[in-house]
VOTORLO-159937 format. One line per 3 residues: number of its first residue (from 1); their letters; for each residue y negated, z negated, x negated of N, C-alpha, C. Coordinates in steps of 0.001 Angstrom, whole numbers. Each point is the difference from the previous one (the first is absolute). Example, Ala and Ser with C-alpha at 12.3 -4.5 7.8 and 13.67 -1.06 7.14 Angstrom:
<sites>
1	AS	5690,-7800,-13190,-1190,0,890,-1200,0,-900; -1050,720,350,-1190,-60,-820,-1090,-730,770 $
</sites>
This chain:
<sites>
1	MTA	173073,37795,67592,-952,63,1104,-593,1404,56; 153,663,1098,-464,1380,121,-1335,60,719; -868,889,-496,-1311,185,629,139,927,1190 $
4	TAL	-719,-312,1017,19,826,1208,-957,1169,-186; 509,1199,170,-847,1185,-165,-1017,81,1135; -1188,408,-363,-1047,158,1006,218,1295,757 $
7	SPE	-276,-41,1262,86,1216,805,-1189,903,-343; 117,1304,269,-1125,902,-258,-1278,-451,716; 154,-532,1192,-1173,-454,751,-666,-1199,-680 $
10	ELQ	831,-941,-495,-545,-1172,-688,-670,401,-1318; 623,919,-707,-574,472,-1253,-1336,704,240; -66,809,1043,-1232,700,334,-1095,-993,377 $
13	AMI	373,-1041,740,-978,-1019,395,-545,-734,-1222; 870,-287,-970,-440,-669,-1223,-964,884,-790; 308,1286,-93,-863,942,-727,-1371,79,669 $
16	EMS	7,93,1330,-1260,98,729,-831,-1276,-147; 657,-1153,46,-725,-1256,-155,-575,-130,-1402; 761,450,-989,-502,-21,-1372,-1258,854,-135 $
19	GTI	28,1177,638,-1179,864,-18,-1182,-636,695; 271,-673,1106,-1079,-675,732,-644,-1097,-842; 849,-791,-659,-509,-1082,-852,-798,577,-1170 $
22	NME	495,1085,-596,-727,632,-1111,-1366,494,450; -62,579,1203,-1286,437,550,-946,-1175,157; 520,-1089,531,-816,-1178,240,-526,-569,-1325 $
25	VFY	857,-49,-1005,-396,-520,-1306,-1051,890,-643; 167,1319,137,-969,928,-587,-1406,-260,536; -150,-75,1314,-1338,-218,578,-497,-1421,-234 $
28	WWC	924,-941,-136,-380,-1381,-322,-782,-10,-1316; 554,683,-1014,-663,-12,-1306,-1222,904,-38; -14,1039,802,-1236,795,124,-1129,-885,521 $
31	TGL	304,-813,1003,-1005,-894,561,-453,-1022,-1036; 950,-547,-761,-354,-948,-1047,-915,622,-1044; 303,1228,-408,-857,681,-968,-1395,235,561 $
34	MVI	-79,283,1300,-1316,243,598,-883,-1246,-1; 600,-1183,-22,-801,-1213,-116,-777,13,-1317; 582,627,-1035,-687,96,-1286,-1289,800,136 $
37	IHA	-40,949,931,-1248,728,257,-1115,-981,309; 311,-1019,758,-1039,-938,433,-370,-988,-1093; 946,-308,-865,-360,-753,-1201,-963,833,-841 $
40	GFL	255,1305,-46,-885,895,-734,-1381,80,595; -80,188,1316,-1312,45,653,-755,-1313,-181; 721,-1102,45,-612,-1309,-180,-678,-82,-1366 $
43	AYE	741,340,-1061,-563,-47,-1348,-1105,1037,-184; 224,1178,536,-953,1109,-103,-1360,-381,571; -6,-532,1212,-1264,-319,662,-655,-1262,-557 $
46	MGA	806,-981,-379,-583,-1182,-623,-662,362,-1324; 655,833,-793,-583,419,-1264,-1246,833,179; -57,787,1089,-1161,847,265,-1175,-772,589 $
49	SRL	210,-1275,334,-1052,-841,568,-681,-816,-1099; -1233,-374,252,-667,-920,-909,587,-1394,177; -213,-847,-1007,610,-1331,19,-231,-734,1306 $
52	KNA	-1202,112,555,-356,-760,1192,721,481,1257; 676,1153,-105,682,573,1168,1495,213,-216; 515,-411,-1151,1363,367,-375,1047,-507,989 $
55	LAS	-52,-1292,339,1010,-549,902,-147,527,1419; -1226,184,451,-214,530,1352,627,1381,136; -111,816,-1044,619,1328,34,1511,-119,84 $
58	GVK	582,-958,-719,1438,-199,62,460,-553,1331; -756,-940,539,366,-611,1278,7,1036,1115; -909,973,-52,-6,1072,999,1357,691,57 $
61	NIL	537,326,-1168,1298,669,-49,1110,-886,543; -39,-1268,-363,1044,-922,473,-42,-112,1523; -1201,-147,552,-122,-155,1450,337,1288,744 $
64	AFA	-367,1134,-560,364,1271,638,1518,96,119; 690,-330,-1075,1458,10,-17,550,-923,1092; -576,-1205,68,497,-1004,943,-233,390,1454 $
67	FII	-1148,584,303,-314,346,1388,680,1286,457; 215,925,-924,602,1272,400,1477,-164,343; 704,-866,-687,1437,-153,269,263,-385,1460 $
70	PTF	-595,-1058,541,299,-320,1408,-568,1010,980; -1205,538,-268,-561,967,946,819,1287,12; 543,382,-1155,868,1174,-35,1293,-265,751 $
73	FFF	468,-1230,-40,1194,-363,766,-278,87,1505; -1146,-514,433,-286,-84,1433,-404,1332,625; -652,892,-767,-357,1278,636,27,1208,-938 $
76	GWW	-74,-180,-1312,-46,1144,-899,1259,847,17; 1156,-642,-51,1267,743,-5,202,743,1316; -462,-598,1094,101,668,1306,-824,1281,-3 $
79	IYL	-1187,-38,-615,-847,1193,-62,750,1140,-694; 649,-317,-1100,724,1041,-736,1105,626,853; 753,-831,686,1127,503,789,-441,727,1267 $
82	AMY	-1109,-438,590,-357,489,1335,-1051,1105,16; -844,101,-1028,-1176,872,114,62,1205,-919; 1183,521,-217,178,1165,-858,-594,1268,606 $
85	GGF	-191,18,1316,-476,1208,665,-1504,72,171; -737,-997,-419,-1454,-28,181,-434,-1374,458; -935,-28,949,-501,-1273,499,767,-508,1227 $
88	TPD	898,819,527,809,-408,1152,1334,-539,-494; 285,-1269,230,1230,-581,-552,1256,415,751; 1091,41,-727,1329,181,565,607,-1404,78 $
91	FEA	-69,-600,1183,424,-1396,139,1493,-182,-246; 772,1007,337,1443,-114,-230,297,-29,-1499; -639,909,-758,212,29,-1440,-546,-1256,-667 $
94	GAG	-1066,-554,563,-612,-1183,-593,677,-1305,360; 1001,58,875,645,-1240,464,602,-802,-1147; 480,699,-1034,591,-698,-1127,-1011,-700,-889 $
97	GIP	-1296,232,254,-1024,-612,-832,-755,-1130,664; 370,-348,1223,-667,-1133,644,580,-1296,-564; -840,-1033,-140,429,-1206,-728,1259,-657,540 $
100	WSS	241,104,1285,1169,-670,577,1241,897,55; -67,1187,-612,1171,870,-50,1103,-659,-818; 1240,279,353,1131,-612,-698,79,425,-1466 $
103	VMG	-600,1148,-348,64,453,-1394,-1126,-578,-851; -963,-676,633,-1123,-563,-750,301,-1444,-393; 1135,-205,-625,416,-1324,-432,1430,52,-499 $
106	PNL	602,-1135,-302,1381,-8,-491,946,694,971; 755,975,-534,901,785,839,1075,581,-904; 1213,-484,118,1057,381,-924,492,1433,183 $
109	IDN	-430,672,1041,383,1405,157,-1164,936,-316; -1105,-551,-528,-1166,818,-361,-457,-395,-1403; 417,770,-989,-401,-257,-1382,-1249,786,-396 $
112	GTG	-547,782,929,-1070,914,-378,-1401,-381,410; -173,-493,1234,-1354,-158,532,-866,-916,-850; 523,-1177,-326,-813,-951,-753,-377,496,-1369 $
115	IFW	903,720,-649,-273,469,-1353,-982,1164,22; 75,866,1018,-987,1065,128,-1363,-572,390; 11,-973,903,-1251,-680,366,-629,-641,-1233 $
118	GAF	825,-620,-842,-515,-631,-1206,-680,993,-919; 607,1176,-181,-618,1030,-840,-1308,479,612; -12,224,1301,-1210,492,657,-1121,-1026,-6 $
121	VLF	335,-1272,133,-1055,-1005,-5,-623,-103,-1394; 779,310,-1045,-574,51,-1353,-879,1226,-165; 363,1128,644,-905,1153,26,-1308,-389,691 $
124	AAT	127,-727,1088,-1183,-418,759,-909,-875,-846; 578,-954,-699,-796,-879,-853,-660,784,-1124; 659,1049,-467,-581,838,-1051,-1285,654,476 $
127	TAS	-25,478,1242,-1229,626,504,-1152,-1000,-1; 272,-1241,367,-1050,-1011,15,-478,-310,-1409; 923,-31,-965,-397,-268,-1376,-820,1140,-588 $
130	IFS	305,1227,393,-813,1144,-432,-1433,-171,473; -160,-321,1270,-1325,-196,587,-708,-1205,-612; 751,-1023,-334,-561,-1254,-485,-873,180,-1237 $
133	GAV	462,821,-940,-729,151,-1246,-1382,595,158; -175,848,999,-1290,677,187,-1104,-955,411; 338,-1117,618,-1011,-840,663,-167,-1362,-662 $
136	IER	513,-167,-1213,-65,-1307,-648,-1451,-443,-225; -173,-1297,-66,-1227,-681,-418,-1104,-55,1052; 245,502,1222,-1069,-160,1008,493,-38,1438 $
139	IRM	1253,259,272,471,-12,1389,402,-1415,409; -219,-336,1259,465,-1287,527,1525,4,71; 585,-1134,-317,1457,-100,30,534,272,1403 $
142	SAF	-650,-551,1014,466,183,1379,-69,1461,414; -1092,678,-385,-137,1419,338,1070,815,-706; 260,-322,-1253,1024,721,-743,1367,-149,660 $
145	IIL	344,-1203,419,1317,-231,596,163,837,1270; -1038,30,832,60,804,1229,184,1473,-330; -793,502,-941,99,1408,-383,1369,304,-611 $
148	AIV	517,-928,-796,1307,208,-631,1112,73,1041; -60,-854,1014,1012,35,1065,-72,1314,763; -1212,443,326,-159,1264,724,576,1157,-812 $
151	LGS	-314,20,-1295,501,1068,-857,1508,-112,-223; 464,-1181,-415,1387,-149,-416,1008,-31,1127; -375,-569,1142,963,-121,1104,-316,929,1161 $
154	GVW	-1029,831,-148,-357,903,1076,-234,1426,-454; -1032,207,-807,-445,1358,-317,1016,752,-858; 405,-593,-1124,880,762,-895,1348,293,644 $
157	ILG	513,-949,772,1321,202,579,-40,1047,1105; -1168,188,610,-161,1099,949,99,1331,-743; -657,77,-1169,129,1200,-815,1428,233,-456 $
160	AAW	714,-1094,-327,1403,127,-392,850,493,1162; -293,-481,1214,740,454,1182,-203,1496,224; -1197,491,-290,-312,1412,218,565,914,-1082 $
163	GWH	-32,-454,-1250,357,906,-1084,1056,-498,-958; 531,-1188,243,1009,-566,-901,1165,-526,830; 261,694,1065,1037,-348,973,760,1290,289 $
166	PDG	1313,-35,113,756,1239,235,-484,791,1212; -516,-697,1022,-476,686,1203,-1520,-12,114; -703,-369,-1056,-1457,-31,44,-593,1364,309 $
169	WLT	-1059,20,789,-513,1292,460,-567,853,-1132; -535,-606,-1042,-471,803,-1129,1173,698,-689; 1121,-665,-34,1196,565,-624,613,1098,856 $
172	TQW	194,-284,1265,725,938,865,-857,1175,457; -1328,-174,25,-856,1093,469,-677,767,-1136; -365,-703,-1068,-728,649,-1087,792,92,-1302 $
175	GFH	1202,-547,-24,804,66,-1214,-511,-873,-1126; -681,-1076,341,-582,-896,-999,1089,-581,-898; -265,-1,-1313,955,-540,-962,-755,-890,-980 $
178	DFG	385,-1269,-50,-706,-957,-846,979,-1078,-451; 858,344,-946,1053,-920,-420,-546,-1367,-418; -997,-25,-879,-484,-1251,-576,-1153,-652,723 $
181	AAG	-250,369,1252,-1011,-648,853,-1412,124,-550; -333,1125,-611,-1369,228,-452,-969,19,1185; 509,388,1171,-854,70,1186,-109,-1314,735 $
184	CVH	1122,-454,585,-85,-1148,909,-301,-1300,-724; 322,-131,-1280,-351,-1208,-741,-1299,200,-770; -24,938,-920,-1117,86,-946,-1249,633,598 $
187	MVA	148,1128,700,-1179,589,629,-565,-905,1078; 860,-515,865,-476,-854,1088,-724,-1224,-557; 592,-676,-980,-627,-1191,-570,-1282,351,-741 $
190	GFF	11,1098,-752,-1189,399,-746,-1164,365,900; 267,755,1048,-1078,391,911,-440,-1164,884; 902,-915,295,-381,-1223,707,-978,-794,-863 $
193	ALG	313,-120,-1286,-891,-706,-924,-1365,669,-60; -31,1324,-8,-1268,721,-20,-838,-347,1225; 622,-1,1177,-730,-343,1216,-588,-1393,-51 $
196	VII	726,-945,-599,-486,-1383,-61,-1140,-151,-1001; 124,590,-1197,-1043,-218,-1015,-1321,646,392; 39,1008,858,-1255,579,487,-809,-1054,754 $
199	NLG	663,-778,832,-683,-1033,784,-161,-1310,-762; 880,-260,-951,-75,-1239,-763,-1166,-5,-967; -289,1146,-575,-1092,95,-953,411,-426,-1400 $
202	PRI	-819,349,-1000,337,-323,-1387,-235,-1465,-333; 632,-453,-1058,-245,-1351,-501,-1442,-132,-489; -547,-1176,95,-1351,-252,-481,-71,352,-1484 $
205	GRF	-992,810,-348,-188,399,-1383,746,1249,-411; 773,592,903,783,1193,-357,-888,1206,-254; -1096,98,741,-919,1118,-156,-1429,-526,-149 $
208	LPD	-744,598,-906,-1409,-338,-134,-788,676,1114; -1258,-431,237,-797,621,1069,-128,1519,-113; 32,534,-1243,-106,1451,-170,1346,708,115 $
211	GTV	1042,-762,341,1323,586,190,886,-10,-1232; -505,-491,-1121,804,-56,-1216,1226,-893,210; 1146,492,-427,1243,-755,152,92,-1052,-1110 $
214	VPI	251,-1245,387,161,-1086,-956,1485,-385,-34; 647,156,-1142,1425,-387,-67,175,-1504,239; 951,-358,823,377,-1405,185,1420,-135,-529 $
217	KGH	112,-693,-1118,1296,-90,-683,764,-1233,441; 1285,166,193,872,-1123,302,155,-909,-1202; 517,-1189,237,65,-978,-1087,1181,212,-930 $
220	SAP	996,817,409,1183,174,-853,593,1386,192; -436,939,-844,588,1342,42,1490,-25,-327; 454,-811,-976,1446,-48,-246,810,-419,1227 $
223	MSI	-518,-960,781,708,-420,1197,113,1157,994; -1072,760,145,17,1145,918,995,1063,-461; 26,261,-1302,897,1029,-525,1461,-412,172 $
226	IGL	298,-1270,-282,1358,-504,212,364,77,1489; -947,-350,859,239,88,1437,324,1416,434; -724,979,-535,263,1393,340,1389,429,-463 $
229	MLI	412,-478,-1171,1343,329,-472,1071,-621,903; -257,-1213,478,953,-624,925,111,804,1301; -1115,557,454,37,848,1199,922,1198,-238 $
232	IVG	-84,591,-1210,877,1120,-339,1465,-431,66; 302,-1176,-559,1378,-511,38,467,-135,1454; -837,-648,815,361,-194,1397,117,1290,773 $
235	FFG	-694,1036,-475,15,1266,729,1374,658,-27; 813,-341,-986,1363,544,-3,802,-576,1165; -275,-1266,368,605,-542,1210,-547,686,1236 $
238	FLG	-1300,270,8,-646,712,1103,681,1347,220; 182,758,-1078,597,1326,131,1478,-79,385; 684,-1050,-472,1378,-181,453,76,-207,1496 $
241	GCI	-1005,-691,549,-45,-220,1439,-349,1246,795; -415,1070,-696,-342,1257,671,1209,915,170; 1143,-413,-512,1180,854,17,1046,-612,938 $
244	IYN	786,831,630,978,-466,985,1384,-78,-651; 547,-1204,21,1357,-241,-523,992,369,1097; 837,997,-263,1006,444,963,1391,-360,-523 $
247	TGA	654,-920,661,1327,-416,-440,958,1187,-17; 577,260,-1172,973,1073,-123,-595,1385,-104; -1306,87,-146,-635,1317,-75,-1190,-63,-964 $
250	QWT	-607,1156,-252,-1133,100,-916,-1238,-684,585; -884,-469,-894,-1295,-518,447,-768,1087,761; -793,-398,973,-915,924,666,-1362,-667,111 $
253	TIF	-995,774,388,-1315,-542,321,-98,-160,1511; -1075,-615,478,-178,-113,1452,-234,1370,628; -300,1006,-834,-221,1354,518,1291,790,90 $
256	GNP	1123,-632,-409,1311,609,177,525,770,-1183; -816,244,-1017,493,781,-1134,734,-885,-995; 1084,497,-583,722,-797,-995,-812,-126,-1276 $
259	TTL	150,-1138,-672,-688,-211,-1278,814,-999,-804; -498,-353,-1166,679,-980,-850,-1036,-927,-631; 440,-1195,-370,-861,-881,-786,-312,626,-1354 $
262	SSV	909,824,-481,-213,681,-1271,-1238,900,50; -135,795,1060,-1164,883,116,-1286,-807,125; 51,-1087,739,-1183,-853,162,-380,-640,-1335 $
265	SFN	998,-363,-803,-258,-577,-1312,-695,1003,-915; 542,1215,-95,-632,1041,-803,-1481,138,363; -254,212,1269,-1351,356,434,-970,-1166,-43 $
268	TLM	470,-1203,331,-887,-1160,-27,-489,-272,-1420; 911,22,-956,-385,-284,-1381,-891,1101,-569; 254,1234,362,-846,1092,-474,-1407,-87,594 $
271	AFS	-95,-302,1290,-1313,-134,640,-753,-1210,-552; 733,-1078,-250,-567,-1219,-575,-655,299,-1345; 724,672,-869,-555,303,-1313,-1153,989,103 $
274	GGI	116,981,896,-1085,954,185,-1283,-669,448; 120,-987,883,-1184,-714,465,-690,-755,-1113; 770,-639,-863,-597,-718,-1132,-734,973,-916 $
277	IGS	653,1108,-335,-606,973,-906,-1277,578,594; 36,359,1287,-1186,565,645,-1177,-943,-41; 219,-1265,358,-1102,-964,12,-451,-352,-1418 $
280	YVI	930,12,-953,-385,-268,-1389,-946,1079,-515; 303,1242,293,-837,1113,-453,-1408,-115,585; -111,-432,1255,-1289,-47,678,-796,-1257,-320 $
283	TRQ	661,-1148,-107,-733,-1269,-74,210,-793,-1291; 1170,111,-626,388,-827,-1153,116,-1489,352; -73,-345,1267,-8,-1403,411,1400,-437,434 $
286	PFW	498,-1113,-543,1333,-467,407,111,-281,1491; -1079,-538,603,28,-260,1439,278,1282,770; -703,1069,-362,194,1254,722,1274,704,-425 $
289	MMS	470,-256,-1200,1290,576,-385,1115,-503,911; -11,-1306,271,1037,-553,868,-250,339,1464; -1255,6,419,-305,455,1365,366,1468,150 $
292	GAL	-239,768,-1066,384,1409,12,1502,189,77; 753,-940,-583,1457,59,118,416,-95,1458; -635,-924,719,285,-108,1432,-401,1280,732 $
295	AGI	-1215,465,-274,-480,1217,663,908,1182,-316; 524,46,-1231,905,1077,-359,1263,-14,837; 552,-1194,215,1199,-104,846,-324,404,1429 $
298	FSA	-1142,-463,534,-356,337,1384,-212,1505,155; -540,635,-1049,-283,1432,63,1266,843,40; 1108,-588,-412,1288,701,66,941,-612,1031 $
301	APG	-412,-1135,611,900,-785,857,657,783,1131; -715,893,712,658,697,1114,1202,830,-419; 30,470,-1270,1094,863,-430,857,-581,-1104 $
304	LDV	-30,-1312,-180,822,-607,-1040,1484,269,212; 380,315,1216,1407,268,316,406,1441,-278; -966,907,-180,345,1426,-97,-664,727,-1166 $
307	YYP	-1039,-555,-592,-735,721,-1037,820,198,-1279; -360,1045,-744,455,168,-1367,-870,-914,-861; 589,-815,-895,-777,-1027,-709,-1288,465,-682 $
310	PLA	-60,1176,-657,-1286,414,-579,-1114,159,1037; 371,350,1239,-1005,85,1054,-528,-1386,340; 889,-983,78,-439,-1376,236,-914,-472,-1121 $
313	FLL	309,383,-1230,-836,-353,-1151,-1393,611,139; -58,1276,381,-1288,679,189,-815,-663,1096; 638,-309,1133,-709,-657,1099,-469,-1390,-422 $
316	GII	799,-682,-815,-419,-1296,-512,-1257,113,-840; -64,1006,-862,-1203,213,-808,-1197,260,897; 177,840,1005,-1104,311,922,-495,-1268,680 $
319	GGV	925,-830,498,-389,-1252,631,-725,-918,-958; 485,-69,-1254,-630,-853,-993,-1390,459,-387; -242,1294,60,-1325,547,-320,-960,-143,1171 $
322	VTP	466,329,1188,-896,78,1166,-435,-1370,500; 896,-987,25,-347,-1261,664,-1131,-782,-672; -68,-128,-1328,-1171,-679,-563,-1288,777,214 $
325	MAD	104,1329,9,-1196,819,270,-460,-191,1445; 950,-92,926,-345,-217,1405,-655,-1356,193; 537,-1031,-675,-599,-1329,112,-1425,-11,-534 $
328	KFI	-217,650,-1131,-1345,78,-580,-953,741,926; 495,1043,652,-834,793,908,-446,-804,1216; 951,-666,668,-406,-726,1210,-876,-1206,-342 $
331	TKR	185,-548,-1195,-842,-1133,-407,-1433,462,-234; -165,1063,-752,-1349,471,-335,-669,713,1170; 768,840,686,-609,846,1041,-247,-762,1290 $
334	FKL	941,-839,400,-106,-664,1297,-273,-1498,-108; -94,-518,-1218,-288,-1424,-234,1017,-895,703; 1260,389,-112,1079,-792,579,634,-838,-1099 $
337	DDA	277,-1233,316,549,-933,-984,1471,-284,311; 851,855,-538,1448,-201,85,389,-677,-1303; 196,-1300,48,91,-806,-1218,1105,440,-949 $
340	VGA	1097,532,489,1114,384,-871,373,1476,132; -811,777,708,312,1409,181,1167,253,936; 192,-881,981,1160,111,894,-16,1294,808 $
343	FSV	-1182,390,479,-73,1229,794,374,1206,-837; -525,67,-1211,291,1156,-845,1464,44,-406; 530,-1121,-479,1379,-25,-497,991,264,1123 $
346	HGI	-164,-684,1119,980,105,1081,-372,1081,1019; -1258,22,409,-414,985,992,-6,1418,-552; -706,201,-1122,-69,1334,-595,1317,364,-667 $
349	GGL	622,-958,-697,1307,277,-600,1019,405,1053; 24,-725,1119,908,354,1084,-314,1358,599; -1301,312,131,-415,1296,540,466,1141,-898 $
352	IGI	-175,-169,-1312,489,1014,-938,1496,214,206; 729,-1092,166,1440,96,173,406,743,1255; -632,-334,1123,363,636,1276,-315,1490,-23 $
355	VSM	-1201,360,-468,-401,1409,-17,827,790,-1011; 293,-612,-1148,807,693,-1013,1379,353,534; 563,-887,806,1304,286,593,-89,1242,888 $
358	GIF	-1155,208,620,-195,1200,807,-174,1250,-847; -671,-149,-1145,-182,1141,-903,1346,468,-544; 836,-958,-388,1332,331,-509,1017,-121,1131 $
361	SGY	-309,630,1118,780,-168,1226,1212,925,6; 759,-92,1085,1185,824,159,1279,-790,-6; -107,-1311,-233,1188,-841,4,495,-190,1434 $
364	PNV	1299,-56,179,512,-183,1373,-240,-1416,505; -420,-107,1233,-158,-1284,674,1004,-24,1135; 1044,-801,-153,1116,28,948,-444,-440,1393 $
367	NGP	-960,-911,82,-404,-552,1294,-1212,714,614; -339,1163,-510,-1139,720,557,-207,1299,-753; -1150,637,186,-281,1249,-713,2,-213,-1509 $
370	DVS	207,1066,-733,-83,-93,-1456,-1402,-449,-409; -71,-596,-1185,-1283,-463,-526,-941,1190,-149; -1252,-178,436,-985,1080,-68,-1348,-556,-424 $
373	FFG	-868,878,-472,-1325,-443,-414,-773,-543,1199; 56,697,1132,-716,-483,1178,501,-1369,428; 1316,-162,50,562,-1273,440,-437,-1149,-884 $
376	QLA	-16,222,-1311,-399,-1063,-922,-1500,-272,87; -811,1052,54,-1456,-177,48,-431,-692,1291; 550,453,1119,-350,-610,1281,483,-1444,67 $
379	SAG	1183,-258,-530,527,-1363,-5,-853,-911,-882; -499,537,-1110,-905,-778,-858,-1254,-382,769; -511,922,817,-1164,-307,828,287,-1113,999 $
382	VMA	1204,19,564,396,-1052,939,45,-1349,-704; 613,-49,-1181,121,-1257,-732,-1362,-535,-429; -885,896,-433,-1342,-428,-402,-755,-591,1185 $
385	ALG	61,677,1139,-693,-488,1197,618,-1297,503; 1321,-82,-53,683,-1208,476,-397,-1211,-824; -246,186,-1284,-444,-1111,-822,-1480,-284,137 $
388	FIP	-819,1041,-86,-1453,-185,-55,-594,-531,1304; 392,568,1125,-648,-345,1273,178,-1479,353; 1220,-548,10,119,-1440,309,-715,-878,-1028 $
391	GFV	94,358,-1288,-663,-795,-1025,-1504,-22,187; -581,1163,283,-1450,88,176,-448,-702,1276; 661,287,1108,-438,-545,1294,116,-1522,29 $
394	LSY	1141,-521,-422,202,-1444,55,-952,-725,-947; -190,512,-1192,-916,-649,-944,-1454,146,453; -326,1086,675,-1358,181,534,-304,-1075,1045 $
397	VMA	957,-232,888,-181,-1040,1022,-129,-1368,-656; 854,-275,-973,-75,-1278,-714,-1347,-174,-694; -486,1070,-611,-1287,-75,-692,-1129,-279,978 $
400	KFG	51,623,1166,-1042,-208,1004,-24,-1436,497; 1156,-631,30,72,-1396,437,-153,-982,-1163; -216,528,-1185,-238,-848,-1153,1201,-758,-521 $
403	VLR	1196,525,251,1208,-727,-424,802,768,-1054; -547,1089,-534,731,807,-962,-198,-495,-1427; -1218,-363,-326,-347,-291,-1390,-527,-1420,-139 $
406	VPP	275,-606,-1161,-517,-1349,-250,-1511,64,-176; -728,-1089,261,-1455,-15,-219,-327,208,-1477; -1204,504,-312,-389,234,-1395,137,-1234,-892 $
409	KAE	-378,-1168,516,102,-1216,-815,1446,-286,-387; 906,219,927,1415,-229,-284,513,1019,-1014; -446,1238,130,432,1033,-940,-487,-308,-1414 $
412	IAG	-1229,-469,-112,-550,-331,-1315,712,-1219,-593; 287,-990,833,687,-1207,-477,1441,306,-401; 612,956,658,1388,351,-288,916,-399,1137 $
415	LDL	943,886,327,875,-249,1143,1034,-1082,-271; 289,-274,-1263,919,-1115,-272,-584,-1308,504; -1295,-172,-175,-678,-1210,460,-54,-47,1519 $
418	VEV	-200,1146,613,-194,70,1454,1324,41,764; 946,822,-466,1232,258,747,1211,-772,-519; -18,-386,-1260,1170,-627,-621,-432,-1305,-677 $
421	PLE	532,-1123,379,-418,-1266,-621,693,-257,-1335; -114,992,-910,652,-151,-1296,-634,976,-976; -186,-425,-1240,-529,881,-1030,1147,715,-696 $
424	AYP	-221,1253,-359,1041,760,-676,245,-523,-1405; -1041,-355,-689,107,-472,-1375,-790,-1296,-160; 510,-1113,520,-746,-1263,-58,-47,-560,-1415 $
427	EAV	-1072,-703,-285,-116,-681,-1289,826,-1288,39; 653,-322,-1115,755,-1238,-97,-938,-1126,-423; 551,-1177,-257,-803,-1122,-489,-640,417,-1322 $
430	PAA	-1297,-145,-175,-662,426,-1239,619,-654,-1220; 37,767,-1089,578,-528,-1231,-888,-1066,-625; -1335,170,136,-932,-964,-580,-190,-1167,949 $
433	GQP	-142,-1182,-551,-238,-1163,847,1305,-633,438; -29,-1269,252,1192,-719,399,60,-160,1510; 1110,380,640,128,-236,1439,-84,-1485,293 $
436	KSE	-608,-294,1104,-149,-1403,406,912,-304,1172; 635,-1161,-97,891,-396,1107,-822,-512,1151; 395,392,1198,-634,-544,1192,454,-1421,209 $
439	PGM	-908,-891,410,397,-1392,259,1115,-46,1047; 1041,-737,-344,1090,-177,960,917,1187,137; -191,1051,-823,827,1196,96,689,224,-1337 $
442	AGS	1040,-735,-255,700,68,-1274,493,1414,-276; -349,490,-1182,476,1321,-409,-841,1141,491; -990,-223,906,-820,1082,502,-1170,215,-938 $
445	VTA	-493,1257,-11,-1144,315,-863,-1012,800,790; -1230,-42,-465,-1038,850,536,-580,824,-1115; -363,1236,308,-559,866,-1031,-1379,-473,-369 $
</sites>
């Protein structure tokens, strides 16, 4: 029995299909890894909460995830495709992002749209989780969900359209370069959180009448530290989603420059370690060591594709040193209660990253002008304003209508009692005393 030789055309088609499937599988697992980010945020924020608020803090993250996925499907992806030029949409370019488009569902000739949408919706959920930690223990669940949808399915993706899109105006006009999304994800989310906590106000007991800062400790520092480490694990999926898989060719970034996973690996690990060392030197606190690890990565994120690894290490140290100092400053000077330092870690860490890319500028940007200090600094200003203004304005309106924050009695009682009908650590049947059977209820007991 003789095998039939494949024609050159058939062989080429098989090779191309294999490449397409490999691309699809790569982003599939990047998306799966990014889910670990949210397991990390869940543990991080629950551990940073007091016992009476632990489950409510976790439920916020779960609901943000749940609400952002459909809202990003219905309008978030369209924003990314259509609004790369500013506030005026390109309806033709956005046609592929409308819910009834043929590519927004099962389509055997489109292996890309759903998998890219999946990665982006996980980026969107990440922005909401960043914001979530800043407002634990006093925000209304309903207010949080609204703010999370605005941030995750509206604000951040607008920033991504402007500066994380091949035709985004920040890229094509100012030469903006931000490989690891320090701007559109971390700066936008961090500054959005800042705008909200200004109007939300501090937790009861956070500051004495004379302005003295009173530490409010979470119920489980180990849980928070483990959660932060899980975020680091998931971040490798995040960074994988920042790179463009080109079948039959070298990896590139959305800015058009070639790169490799190898270069991203060198720089991410160096920045990670630098962040831990920087925060250890300043604070000696495990919580800030792991938060500093994140800040270290964000401080090098824009250039993880091009930096020399010792430079990423140096920027990581700077991020690890500066972010806990920034958090301490805004707490003492402005009496702002950012429960987990989200603004400092993500907002300031991202800012360091964007500006540093401008300081070490000169890299070619294929889709626009070369990277420059002005382009990076001005773009950082855009990202900060894009995050802060909607966060401040929307939360200000909510506060005026009395729907932003839970009443004082509810805050004192604990949000688990008010928002979640379940205790995080319920007591079992007491060991002392004999359980009594209820009449007519065989096998049932009462405590």
